[in-house]
PDB file with one MODEL, atoms N, CA, C and O in Angstrom:
MODEL        1
ATOM      1  N   UNK A   1     115.775  29.439 -68.473  1.00  0.00           N
ATOM      2  CA  UNK A   1     114.752  29.841 -67.519  1.00  0.00           C
ATOM      3  C   UNK A   1     113.446  29.115 -67.845  1.00  0.00           C
ATOM      4  O   UNK A   1     112.987  29.119 -68.987  1.00  0.00           O
ATOM      5  N   UNK A   2     112.870  28.507 -66.843  1.00  0.00           N
ATOM      6  CA  UNK A   2     111.585  27.831 -67.004  1.00  0.00           C
ATOM      7  C   UNK A   2     110.465  28.864 -66.967  1.00  0.00           C
ATOM      8  O   UNK A   2     110.538  29.862 -66.250  1.00  0.00           O
ATOM      9  N   UNK A   3     109.449  28.605 -67.741  1.00  0.00           N
ATOM     10  CA  UNK A   3     108.287  29.494 -67.687  1.00  0.00           C
ATOM     11  C   UNK A   3     107.046  28.760 -67.218  1.00  0.00           C
ATOM     12  O   UNK A   3     106.019  29.385 -66.954  1.00  0.00           O
ATOM     13  N   UNK A   4     107.127  27.441 -67.111  1.00  0.00           N
ATOM     14  CA  UNK A   4     105.969  26.635 -66.746  1.00  0.00           C
ATOM     15  C   UNK A   4     105.935  26.418 -65.235  1.00  0.00           C
ATOM     16  O   UNK A   4     106.586  25.511 -64.716  1.00  0.00           O
ATOM     17  N   UNK A   5     105.181  27.247 -64.543  1.00  0.00           N
ATOM     18  CA  UNK A   5     105.093  27.126 -63.092  1.00  0.00           C
ATOM     19  C   UNK A   5     104.144  26.015 -62.665  1.00  0.00           C
ATOM     20  O   UNK A   5     104.071  25.679 -61.483  1.00  0.00           O
ATOM     21  N   UNK A   6     103.414  25.443 -63.624  1.00  0.00           N
ATOM     22  CA  UNK A   6     102.511  24.353 -63.259  1.00  0.00           C
ATOM     23  C   UNK A   6     103.299  23.138 -62.774  1.00  0.00           C
ATOM     24  O   UNK A   6     102.789  22.351 -61.976  1.00  0.00           O
ATOM     25  N   UNK A   7     104.548  22.976 -63.252  1.00  0.00           N
ATOM     26  CA  UNK A   7     105.393  21.890 -62.753  1.00  0.00           C
ATOM     27  C   UNK A   7     105.688  22.074 -61.267  1.00  0.00           C
ATOM     28  O   UNK A   7     105.672  21.114 -60.497  1.00  0.00           O
ATOM     29  N   UNK A   8     105.954  23.304 -60.879  1.00  0.00           N
ATOM     30  CA  UNK A   8     106.219  23.587 -59.468  1.00  0.00           C
ATOM     31  C   UNK A   8     104.957  23.421 -58.640  1.00  0.00           C
ATOM     32  O   UNK A   8     105.009  22.918 -57.518  1.00  0.00           O
ATOM     33  N   UNK A   9     103.830  23.837 -59.183  1.00  0.00           N
ATOM     34  CA  UNK A   9     102.555  23.673 -58.482  1.00  0.00           C
ATOM     35  C   UNK A   9     102.246  22.192 -58.291  1.00  0.00           C
ATOM     36  O   UNK A   9     101.813  21.777 -57.216  1.00  0.00           O
ATOM     37  N   UNK A  10     102.468  21.401 -59.332  1.00  0.00           N
ATOM     38  CA  UNK A  10     102.239  19.954 -59.241  1.00  0.00           C
ATOM     39  C   UNK A  10     103.147  19.328 -58.196  1.00  0.00           C
ATOM     40  O   UNK A  10     102.700  18.505 -57.397  1.00  0.00           O
ATOM     41  N   UNK A  11     104.417  19.711 -58.197  1.00  0.00           N
ATOM     42  CA  UNK A  11     105.362  19.188 -57.205  1.00  0.00           C
ATOM     43  C   UNK A  11     104.922  19.572 -55.799  1.00  0.00           C
ATOM     44  O   UNK A  11     104.947  18.742 -54.891  1.00  0.00           O
ATOM     45  N   UNK A  12     104.520  20.822 -55.617  1.00  0.00           N
ATOM     46  CA  UNK A  12     104.045  21.280 -54.309  1.00  0.00           C
ATOM     47  C   UNK A  12     102.835  20.468 -53.861  1.00  0.00           C
ATOM     48  O   UNK A  12     102.748  20.076 -52.697  1.00  0.00           O
ATOM     49  N   UNK A  13     101.904  20.214 -54.772  1.00  0.00           N
ATOM     50  CA  UNK A  13     100.721  19.409 -54.457  1.00  0.00           C
ATOM     51  C   UNK A  13     101.111  18.002 -54.003  1.00  0.00           C
ATOM     52  O   UNK A  13     100.581  17.492 -53.016  1.00  0.00           O
ATOM     53  N   UNK A  14     102.041  17.379 -54.733  1.00  0.00           N
ATOM     54  CA  UNK A  14     102.466  16.011 -54.402  1.00  0.00           C
ATOM     55  C   UNK A  14     103.139  15.948 -53.035  1.00  0.00           C
ATOM     56  O   UNK A  14     102.827  15.083 -52.217  1.00  0.00           O
ATOM     57  N   UNK A  15     104.058  16.866 -52.800  1.00  0.00           N
ATOM     58  CA  UNK A  15     104.776  16.865 -51.519  1.00  0.00           C
ATOM     59  C   UNK A  15     103.811  17.141 -50.379  1.00  0.00           C
ATOM     60  O   UNK A  15     103.875  16.487 -49.338  1.00  0.00           O
ATOM     61  N   UNK A  16     102.929  18.095 -50.565  1.00  0.00           N
ATOM     62  CA  UNK A  16     101.950  18.431 -49.534  1.00  0.00           C
ATOM     63  C   UNK A  16     101.090  17.220 -49.178  1.00  0.00           C
ATOM     64  O   UNK A  16     100.881  16.915 -48.003  1.00  0.00           O
ATOM     65  N   UNK A  17     100.599  16.540 -50.205  1.00  0.00           N
ATOM     66  CA  UNK A  17      99.730  15.379 -49.982  1.00  0.00           C
ATOM     67  C   UNK A  17     100.492  14.220 -49.339  1.00  0.00           C
ATOM     68  O   UNK A  17     100.046  13.662 -48.336  1.00  0.00           O
ATOM     69  N   UNK A  18     101.629  13.862 -49.910  1.00  0.00           N
ATOM     70  CA  UNK A  18     102.372  12.691 -49.425  1.00  0.00           C
ATOM     71  C   UNK A  18     103.016  12.904 -48.064  1.00  0.00           C
ATOM     72  O   UNK A  18     103.139  11.960 -47.283  1.00  0.00           O
ATOM     73  N   UNK A  19     103.425  14.128 -47.774  1.00  0.00           N
ATOM     74  CA  UNK A  19     104.067  14.416 -46.486  1.00  0.00           C
ATOM     75  C   UNK A  19     103.047  14.888 -45.443  1.00  0.00           C
ATOM     76  O   UNK A  19     103.392  15.111 -44.283  1.00  0.00           O
ATOM     77  N   UNK A  20     101.806  15.034 -45.865  1.00  0.00           N
ATOM     78  CA  UNK A  20     100.703  15.447 -45.001  1.00  0.00           C
ATOM     79  C   UNK A  20     100.967  16.782 -44.304  1.00  0.00           C
ATOM     80  O   UNK A  20     100.824  16.923 -43.089  1.00  0.00           O
ATOM     81  N   UNK A  21     101.360  17.753 -45.130  1.00  0.00           N
ATOM     82  CA  UNK A  21     101.559  19.110 -44.639  1.00  0.00           C
ATOM     83  C   UNK A  21     100.828  20.075 -45.576  1.00  0.00           C
ATOM     84  O   UNK A  21     100.632  19.779 -46.755  1.00  0.00           O
ATOM     85  N   UNK A  22     100.438  21.202 -45.051  1.00  0.00           N
ATOM     86  CA  UNK A  22      99.692  22.185 -45.826  1.00  0.00           C
ATOM     87  C   UNK A  22     100.607  22.911 -46.815  1.00  0.00           C
ATOM     88  O   UNK A  22     101.731  23.284 -46.480  1.00  0.00           O
ATOM     89  N   UNK A  23     100.115  23.101 -48.023  1.00  0.00           N
ATOM     90  CA  UNK A  23     100.876  23.847 -49.036  1.00  0.00           C
ATOM     91  C   UNK A  23     101.202  25.249 -48.531  1.00  0.00           C
ATOM     92  O   UNK A  23     102.308  25.752 -48.726  1.00  0.00           O
ATOM     93  N   UNK A  24     100.229  25.863 -47.885  1.00  0.00           N
ATOM     94  CA  UNK A  24     100.448  27.228 -47.404  1.00  0.00           C
ATOM     95  C   UNK A  24     101.556  27.280 -46.354  1.00  0.00           C
ATOM     96  O   UNK A  24     102.267  28.281 -46.260  1.00  0.00           O
ATOM     97  N   UNK A  25     101.711  26.222 -45.566  1.00  0.00           N
ATOM     98  CA  UNK A  25     102.789  26.185 -44.570  1.00  0.00           C
ATOM     99  C   UNK A  25     104.152  26.173 -45.261  1.00  0.00           C
ATOM    100  O   UNK A  25     105.090  26.824 -44.800  1.00  0.00           O
ATOM    101  N   UNK A  26     104.263  25.433 -46.365  1.00  0.00           N
ATOM    102  CA  UNK A  26     105.519  25.386 -47.110  1.00  0.00           C
ATOM    103  C   UNK A  26     105.822  26.765 -47.686  1.00  0.00           C
ATOM    104  O   UNK A  26     106.960  27.232 -47.624  1.00  0.00           O
ATOM    105  N   UNK A  27     104.819  27.407 -48.237  1.00  0.00           N
ATOM    106  CA  UNK A  27     105.009  28.701 -48.885  1.00  0.00           C
ATOM    107  C   UNK A  27     105.222  29.823 -47.864  1.00  0.00           C
ATOM    108  O   UNK A  27     106.015  30.734 -48.099  1.00  0.00           O
ATOM    109  N   UNK A  28     104.525  29.759 -46.750  1.00  0.00           N
ATOM    110  CA  UNK A  28     104.594  30.852 -45.771  1.00  0.00           C
ATOM    111  C   UNK A  28     105.821  30.790 -44.868  1.00  0.00           C
ATOM    112  O   UNK A  28     106.030  31.693 -44.058  1.00  0.00           O
ATOM    113  N   UNK A  29     106.619  29.767 -44.988  1.00  0.00           N
ATOM    114  CA  UNK A  29     107.853  29.700 -44.210  1.00  0.00           C
ATOM    115  C   UNK A  29     107.670  29.225 -42.782  1.00  0.00           C
ATOM    116  O   UNK A  29     108.468  29.562 -41.908  1.00  0.00           O
ATOM    117  N   UNK A  30     106.623  28.443 -42.536  1.00  0.00           N
ATOM    118  CA  UNK A  30     106.420  27.870 -41.207  1.00  0.00           C
ATOM    119  C   UNK A  30     107.656  27.047 -40.846  1.00  0.00           C
ATOM    120  O   UNK A  30     108.219  26.365 -41.702  1.00  0.00           O
ATOM    121  N   UNK A  31     108.075  27.107 -39.594  1.00  0.00           N
ATOM    122  CA  UNK A  31     109.341  26.491 -39.193  1.00  0.00           C
ATOM    123  C   UNK A  31     109.190  25.207 -38.396  1.00  0.00           C
ATOM    124  O   UNK A  31     110.113  24.810 -37.686  1.00  0.00           O
ATOM    125  N   UNK A  32     108.050  24.557 -38.503  1.00  0.00           N
ATOM    126  CA  UNK A  32     107.894  23.239 -37.880  1.00  0.00           C
ATOM    127  C   UNK A  32     108.786  22.248 -38.614  1.00  0.00           C
ATOM    128  O   UNK A  32     109.018  22.383 -39.815  1.00  0.00           O
ATOM    129  N   UNK A  33     109.283  21.254 -37.892  1.00  0.00           N
ATOM    130  CA  UNK A  33     110.237  20.300 -38.453  1.00  0.00           C
ATOM    131  C   UNK A  33     109.706  19.615 -39.717  1.00  0.00           C
ATOM    132  O   UNK A  33     110.434  19.485 -40.700  1.00  0.00           O
ATOM    133  N   UNK A  34     108.448  19.179 -39.698  1.00  0.00           N
ATOM    134  CA  UNK A  34     107.895  18.480 -40.855  1.00  0.00           C
ATOM    135  C   UNK A  34     107.747  19.405 -42.061  1.00  0.00           C
ATOM    136  O   UNK A  34     107.913  18.977 -43.203  1.00  0.00           O
ATOM    137  N   UNK A  35     107.436  20.671 -41.802  1.00  0.00           N
ATOM    138  CA  UNK A  35     107.276  21.637 -42.884  1.00  0.00           C
ATOM    139  C   UNK A  35     108.633  21.990 -43.489  1.00  0.00           C
ATOM    140  O   UNK A  35     108.765  22.091 -44.709  1.00  0.00           O
ATOM    141  N   UNK A  36     109.627  22.175 -42.649  1.00  0.00           N
ATOM    142  CA  UNK A  36     110.981  22.468 -43.143  1.00  0.00           C
ATOM    143  C   UNK A  36     111.479  21.310 -43.996  1.00  0.00           C
ATOM    144  O   UNK A  36     112.121  21.521 -45.025  1.00  0.00           O
ATOM    145  N   UNK A  37     111.186  20.102 -43.573  1.00  0.00           N
ATOM    146  CA  UNK A  37     111.574  18.926 -44.349  1.00  0.00           C
ATOM    147  C   UNK A  37     110.873  18.919 -45.711  1.00  0.00           C
ATOM    148  O   UNK A  37     111.496  18.603 -46.724  1.00  0.00           O
ATOM    149  N   UNK A  38     109.612  19.258 -45.739  1.00  0.00           N
ATOM    150  CA  UNK A  38     108.862  19.332 -46.986  1.00  0.00           C
ATOM    151  C   UNK A  38     109.404  20.414 -47.906  1.00  0.00           C
ATOM    152  O   UNK A  38     109.497  20.216 -49.118  1.00  0.00           O
ATOM    153  N   UNK A  39     109.761  21.561 -47.331  1.00  0.00           N
ATOM    154  CA  UNK A  39     110.330  22.650 -48.114  1.00  0.00           C
ATOM    155  C   UNK A  39     111.689  22.244 -48.668  1.00  0.00           C
ATOM    156  O   UNK A  39     112.029  22.573 -49.804  1.00  0.00           O
ATOM    157  N   UNK A  40     112.464  21.526 -47.856  1.00  0.00           N
ATOM    158  CA  UNK A  40     113.769  21.037 -48.304  1.00  0.00           C
ATOM    159  C   UNK A  40     113.601  20.066 -49.469  1.00  0.00           C
ATOM    160  O   UNK A  40     114.326  20.149 -50.460  1.00  0.00           O
ATOM    161  N   UNK A  41     112.650  19.151 -49.350  1.00  0.00           N
ATOM    162  CA  UNK A  41     112.350  18.227 -50.456  1.00  0.00           C
ATOM    163  C   UNK A  41     112.006  19.012 -51.715  1.00  0.00           C
ATOM    164  O   UNK A  41     112.526  18.737 -52.796  1.00  0.00           O
ATOM    165  N   UNK A  42     111.132  19.981 -51.559  1.00  0.00           N
ATOM    166  CA  UNK A  42     110.690  20.785 -52.696  1.00  0.00           C
ATOM    167  C   UNK A  42     111.887  21.458 -53.371  1.00  0.00           C
ATOM    168  O   UNK A  42     112.031  21.387 -54.592  1.00  0.00           O
ATOM    169  N   UNK A  43     112.731  22.099 -52.595  1.00  0.00           N
ATOM    170  CA  UNK A  43     113.876  22.821 -53.152  1.00  0.00           C
ATOM    171  C   UNK A  43     114.874  21.866 -53.807  1.00  0.00           C
ATOM    172  O   UNK A  43     115.387  22.152 -54.889  1.00  0.00           O
ATOM    173  N   UNK A  44     115.147  20.743 -53.163  1.00  0.00           N
ATOM    174  CA  UNK A  44     116.100  19.794 -53.730  1.00  0.00           C
ATOM    175  C   UNK A  44     115.617  19.228 -55.056  1.00  0.00           C
ATOM    176  O   UNK A  44     116.407  19.050 -55.982  1.00  0.00           O
ATOM    177  N   UNK A  45     114.341  18.949 -55.148  1.00  0.00           N
ATOM    178  CA  UNK A  45     113.797  18.387 -56.387  1.00  0.00           C
ATOM    179  C   UNK A  45     113.702  19.455 -57.467  1.00  0.00           C
ATOM    180  O   UNK A  45     114.121  19.234 -58.603  1.00  0.00           O
ATOM    181  N   UNK A  46     113.152  20.614 -57.113  1.00  0.00           N
ATOM    182  CA  UNK A  46     112.951  21.676 -58.105  1.00  0.00           C
ATOM    183  C   UNK A  46     114.276  22.161 -58.677  1.00  0.00           C
ATOM    184  O   UNK A  46     114.397  22.353 -59.887  1.00  0.00           O
ATOM    185  N   UNK A  47     115.265  22.360 -57.820  1.00  0.00           N
ATOM    186  CA  UNK A  47     116.564  22.876 -58.273  1.00  0.00           C
ATOM    187  C   UNK A  47     117.443  21.742 -58.788  1.00  0.00           C
ATOM    188  O   UNK A  47     117.987  21.821 -59.889  1.00  0.00           O
ATOM    189  N   UNK A  48     117.580  20.688 -57.988  1.00  0.00           N
ATOM    190  CA  UNK A  48     118.533  19.634 -58.316  1.00  0.00           C
ATOM    191  C   UNK A  48     118.088  18.647 -59.368  1.00  0.00           C
ATOM    192  O   UNK A  48     118.921  18.116 -60.102  1.00  0.00           O
ATOM    193  N   UNK A  49     116.799  18.388 -59.462  1.00  0.00           N
ATOM    194  CA  UNK A  49     116.302  17.358 -60.374  1.00  0.00           C
ATOM    195  C   UNK A  49     115.527  17.921 -61.563  1.00  0.00           C
ATOM    196  O   UNK A  49     115.579  17.364 -62.659  1.00  0.00           O
ATOM    197  N   UNK A  50     114.813  19.016 -61.350  1.00  0.00           N
ATOM    198  CA  UNK A  50     113.976  19.573 -62.411  1.00  0.00           C
ATOM    199  C   UNK A  50     114.662  20.706 -63.169  1.00  0.00           C
ATOM    200  O   UNK A  50     114.189  21.120 -64.227  1.00  0.00           O
ATOM    201  N   UNK A  51     115.773  21.208 -62.632  1.00  0.00           N
ATOM    202  CA  UNK A  51     116.554  22.212 -63.327  1.00  0.00           C
ATOM    203  C   UNK A  51     116.118  23.657 -63.158  1.00  0.00           C
ATOM    204  O   UNK A  51     116.585  24.528 -63.892  1.00  0.00           O
ATOM    205  N   UNK A  52     115.239  23.928 -62.214  1.00  0.00           N
ATOM    206  CA  UNK A  52     114.855  25.308 -61.944  1.00  0.00           C
ATOM    207  C   UNK A  52     116.004  26.012 -61.227  1.00  0.00           C
ATOM    208  O   UNK A  52     116.775  25.382 -60.503  1.00  0.00           O
ATOM    209  N   UNK A  53     116.110  27.305 -61.433  1.00  0.00           N
ATOM    210  CA  UNK A  53     117.125  28.063 -60.709  1.00  0.00           C
ATOM    211  C   UNK A  53     116.620  28.344 -59.297  1.00  0.00           C
ATOM    212  O   UNK A  53     115.419  28.314 -59.030  1.00  0.00           O
ATOM    213  N   UNK A  54     117.558  28.615 -58.410  1.00  0.00           N
ATOM    214  CA  UNK A  54     117.176  28.966 -57.051  1.00  0.00           C
ATOM    215  C   UNK A  54     116.287  30.198 -57.025  1.00  0.00           C
ATOM    216  O   UNK A  54     115.377  30.298 -56.202  1.00  0.00           O
ATOM    217  N   UNK A  55     116.553  31.144 -57.935  1.00  0.00           N
ATOM    218  CA  UNK A  55     115.752  32.371 -57.985  1.00  0.00           C
ATOM    219  C   UNK A  55     114.312  32.089 -58.400  1.00  0.00           C
ATOM    220  O   UNK A  55     113.380  32.676 -57.850  1.00  0.00           O
ATOM    221  N   UNK A  56     114.124  31.188 -59.375  1.00  0.00           N
ATOM    222  CA  UNK A  56     112.766  30.842 -59.817  1.00  0.00           C
ATOM    223  C   UNK A  56     111.981  30.193 -58.680  1.00  0.00           C
ATOM    224  O   UNK A  56     110.821  30.527 -58.439  1.00  0.00           O
ATOM    225  N   UNK A  57     112.625  29.271 -57.995  1.00  0.00           N
ATOM    226  CA  UNK A  57     111.971  28.568 -56.886  1.00  0.00           C
ATOM    227  C   UNK A  57     111.690  29.552 -55.749  1.00  0.00           C
ATOM    228  O   UNK A  57     110.636  29.489 -55.116  1.00  0.00           O
ATOM    229  N   UNK A  58     112.619  30.443 -55.496  1.00  0.00           N
ATOM    230  CA  UNK A  58     112.431  31.446 -54.441  1.00  0.00           C
ATOM    231  C   UNK A  58     111.229  32.333 -54.735  1.00  0.00           C
ATOM    232  O   UNK A  58     110.435  32.622 -53.840  1.00  0.00           O
ATOM    233  N   UNK A  59     111.091  32.769 -55.990  1.00  0.00           N
ATOM    234  CA  UNK A  59     109.928  33.593 -56.356  1.00  0.00           C
ATOM    235  C   UNK A  59     108.634  32.810 -56.175  1.00  0.00           C
ATOM    236  O   UNK A  59     107.636  33.355 -55.704  1.00  0.00           O
ATOM    237  N   UNK A  60     108.649  31.543 -56.546  1.00  0.00           N
ATOM    238  CA  UNK A  60     107.456  30.703 -56.409  1.00  0.00           C
ATOM    239  C   UNK A  60     107.063  30.559 -54.937  1.00  0.00           C
ATOM    240  O   UNK A  60     105.885  30.654 -54.591  1.00  0.00           O
ATOM    241  N   UNK A  61     108.055  30.330 -54.077  1.00  0.00           N
ATOM    242  CA  UNK A  61     107.783  30.119 -52.653  1.00  0.00           C
ATOM    243  C   UNK A  61     107.666  31.416 -51.864  1.00  0.00           C
ATOM    244  O   UNK A  61     107.137  31.422 -50.753  1.00  0.00           O
ATOM    245  N   UNK A  62     108.151  32.501 -52.424  1.00  0.00           N
ATOM    246  CA  UNK A  62     108.117  33.769 -51.700  1.00  0.00           C
ATOM    247  C   UNK A  62     109.173  33.854 -50.617  1.00  0.00           C
ATOM    248  O   UNK A  62     108.962  34.496 -49.589  1.00  0.00           O
ATOM    249  N   UNK A  63     110.311  33.210 -50.843  1.00  0.00           N
ATOM    250  CA  UNK A  63     111.424  33.249 -49.894  1.00  0.00           C
ATOM    251  C   UNK A  63     112.654  33.766 -50.630  1.00  0.00           C
ATOM    252  O   UNK A  63     112.597  34.041 -51.828  1.00  0.00           O
ATOM    253  N   UNK A  64     113.760  33.897 -49.913  1.00  0.00           N
ATOM    254  CA  UNK A  64     114.980  34.400 -50.545  1.00  0.00           C
ATOM    255  C   UNK A  64     115.656  33.310 -51.375  1.00  0.00           C
ATOM    256  O   UNK A  64     115.507  32.116 -51.113  1.00  0.00           O
ATOM    257  N   UNK A  65     116.394  33.753 -52.371  1.00  0.00           N
ATOM    258  CA  UNK A  65     117.152  32.829 -53.211  1.00  0.00           C
ATOM    259  C   UNK A  65     118.177  32.074 -52.373  1.00  0.00           C
ATOM    260  O   UNK A  65     118.396  30.882 -52.589  1.00  0.00           O
ATOM    261  N   UNK A  66     118.800  32.753 -51.425  1.00  0.00           N
ATOM    262  CA  UNK A  66     119.809  32.089 -50.594  1.00  0.00           C
ATOM    263  C   UNK A  66     119.182  30.982 -49.748  1.00  0.00           C
ATOM    264  O   UNK A  66     119.813  29.951 -49.517  1.00  0.00           O
ATOM    265  N   UNK A  67     117.955  31.183 -49.289  1.00  0.00           N
ATOM    266  CA  UNK A  67     117.278  30.138 -48.512  1.00  0.00           C
ATOM    267  C   UNK A  67     117.036  28.899 -49.374  1.00  0.00           C
ATOM    268  O   UNK A  67     117.240  27.771 -48.923  1.00  0.00           O
ATOM    269  N   UNK A  68     116.603  29.113 -50.602  1.00  0.00           N
ATOM    270  CA  UNK A  68     116.360  27.989 -51.519  1.00  0.00           C
ATOM    271  C   UNK A  68     117.669  27.274 -51.835  1.00  0.00           C
ATOM    272  O   UNK A  68     117.742  26.046 -51.771  1.00  0.00           O
ATOM    273  N   UNK A  69     118.696  28.038 -52.175  1.00  0.00           N
ATOM    274  CA  UNK A  69     119.978  27.421 -52.525  1.00  0.00           C
ATOM    275  C   UNK A  69     120.599  26.677 -51.349  1.00  0.00           C
ATOM    276  O   UNK A  69     121.242  25.642 -51.526  1.00  0.00           O
ATOM    277  N   UNK A  70     120.401  27.210 -50.156  1.00  0.00           N
ATOM    278  CA  UNK A  70     120.924  26.531 -48.961  1.00  0.00           C
ATOM    279  C   UNK A  70     120.231  25.183 -48.776  1.00  0.00           C
ATOM    280  O   UNK A  70     120.893  24.169 -48.556  1.00  0.00           O
ATOM    281  N   UNK A  71     118.904  25.170 -48.866  1.00  0.00           N
ATOM    282  CA  UNK A  71     118.156  23.920 -48.707  1.00  0.00           C
ATOM    283  C   UNK A  71     118.471  22.935 -49.824  1.00  0.00           C
ATOM    284  O   UNK A  71     118.607  21.735 -49.581  1.00  0.00           O
ATOM    285  N   UNK A  72     118.585  23.436 -51.035  1.00  0.00           N
ATOM    286  CA  UNK A  72     118.866  22.567 -52.184  1.00  0.00           C
ATOM    287  C   UNK A  72     120.257  21.959 -52.087  1.00  0.00           C
ATOM    288  O   UNK A  72     120.488  20.855 -52.581  1.00  0.00           O
ATOM    289  N   UNK A  73     121.186  22.671 -51.456  1.00  0.00           N
ATOM    290  CA  UNK A  73     122.571  22.209 -51.373  1.00  0.00           C
ATOM    291  C   UNK A  73     122.866  21.280 -50.211  1.00  0.00           C
ATOM    292  O   UNK A  73     123.965  20.732 -50.129  1.00  0.00           O
ATOM    293  N   UNK A  74     121.916  21.091 -49.316  1.00  0.00           N
ATOM    294  CA  UNK A  74     122.130  20.188 -48.192  1.00  0.00           C
ATOM    295  C   UNK A  74     122.103  18.738 -48.661  1.00  0.00           C
ATOM    296  O   UNK A  74     121.666  18.442 -49.773  1.00  0.00           O
ATOM    297  N   UNK A  75     122.569  17.851 -47.812  1.00  0.00           N
ATOM    298  CA  UNK A  75     122.565  16.424 -48.159  1.00  0.00           C
ATOM    299  C   UNK A  75     121.167  16.023 -48.629  1.00  0.00           C
ATOM    300  O   UNK A  75     120.165  16.299 -47.970  1.00  0.00           O
ATOM    301  N   UNK A  76     121.131  15.367 -49.785  1.00  0.00           N
ATOM    302  CA  UNK A  76     119.842  15.033 -50.395  1.00  0.00           C
ATOM    303  C   UNK A  76     119.048  14.068 -49.522  1.00  0.00           C
ATOM    304  O   UNK A  76     119.571  13.073 -49.020  1.00  0.00           O
ATOM    305  N   UNK A  77     117.785  14.390 -49.361  1.00  0.00           N
ATOM    306  CA  UNK A  77     116.883  13.508 -48.623  1.00  0.00           C
ATOM    307  C   UNK A  77     116.595  12.269 -49.468  1.00  0.00           C
ATOM    308  O   UNK A  77     116.410  12.387 -50.679  1.00  0.00           O
ATOM    309  N   UNK A  78     116.555  11.085 -48.857  1.00  0.00           N
ATOM    310  CA  UNK A  78     116.301   9.861 -49.620  1.00  0.00           C
ATOM    311  C   UNK A  78     114.922   9.841 -50.275  1.00  0.00           C
ATOM    312  O   UNK A  78     114.721   9.131 -51.261  1.00  0.00           O
ATOM    313  N   UNK A  79     113.978  10.603 -49.746  1.00  0.00           N
ATOM    314  CA  UNK A  79     112.620  10.616 -50.295  1.00  0.00           C
ATOM    315  C   UNK A  79     112.515  11.355 -51.623  1.00  0.00           C
ATOM    316  O   UNK A  79     111.472  11.292 -52.273  1.00  0.00           O
ATOM    317  N   UNK A  80     113.559  12.047 -52.041  1.00  0.00           N
ATOM    318  CA  UNK A  80     113.514  12.778 -53.314  1.00  0.00           C
ATOM    319  C   UNK A  80     113.152  11.845 -54.465  1.00  0.00           C
ATOM    320  O   UNK A  80     112.432  12.233 -55.384  1.00  0.00           O
ATOM    321  N   UNK A  81     113.645  10.637 -54.411  1.00  0.00           N
ATOM    322  CA  UNK A  81     113.401   9.689 -55.507  1.00  0.00           C
ATOM    323  C   UNK A  81     111.923   9.344 -55.646  1.00  0.00           C
ATOM    324  O   UNK A  81     111.493   8.942 -56.727  1.00  0.00           O
ATOM    325  N   UNK A  82     111.138   9.486 -54.589  1.00  0.00           N
ATOM    326  CA  UNK A  82     109.696   9.199 -54.662  1.00  0.00           C
ATOM    327  C   UNK A  82     108.959  10.171 -55.566  1.00  0.00           C
ATOM    328  O   UNK A  82     107.884   9.857 -56.079  1.00  0.00           O
ATOM    329  N   UNK A  83     109.530  11.346 -55.761  1.00  0.00           N
ATOM    330  CA  UNK A  83     108.839  12.407 -56.502  1.00  0.00           C
ATOM    331  C   UNK A  83     109.360  12.608 -57.911  1.00  0.00           C
ATOM    332  O   UNK A  83     108.849  13.448 -58.651  1.00  0.00           O
ATOM    333  N   UNK A  84     110.371  11.845 -58.283  1.00  0.00           N
ATOM    334  CA  UNK A  84     110.958  11.972 -59.618  1.00  0.00           C
ATOM    335  C   UNK A  84     110.477  10.822 -60.476  1.00  0.00           C
ATOM    336  O   UNK A  84     110.521   9.661 -60.069  1.00  0.00           O
ATOM    337  N   UNK A  85     110.018  11.160 -61.673  1.00  0.00           N
ATOM    338  CA  UNK A  85     109.510  10.134 -62.602  1.00  0.00           C
ATOM    339  C   UNK A  85     110.637   9.346 -63.198  1.00  0.00           C
ATOM    340  O   UNK A  85     110.402   8.442 -64.001  1.00  0.00           O
TER     341      UNK A  85
ENDMDL
END
């Protein structure tokens, strides 16, 4: 279990800035296409690349674990590599 949420905050900041979407839109569950794409990027990177559990990411975003796991399990977006060191 990760305890450092600053990694998730940093990732959220990067995705928000680079995708030109509001952080609050990602967290609040706005369903615009660009926001859903940003949330999908966030979940795929946090769960698939950074090793956070779906539950940890869900608590951070304020959404259900199943929503995070569903987004993380979809075909990986090619832009994920832009956010991984």
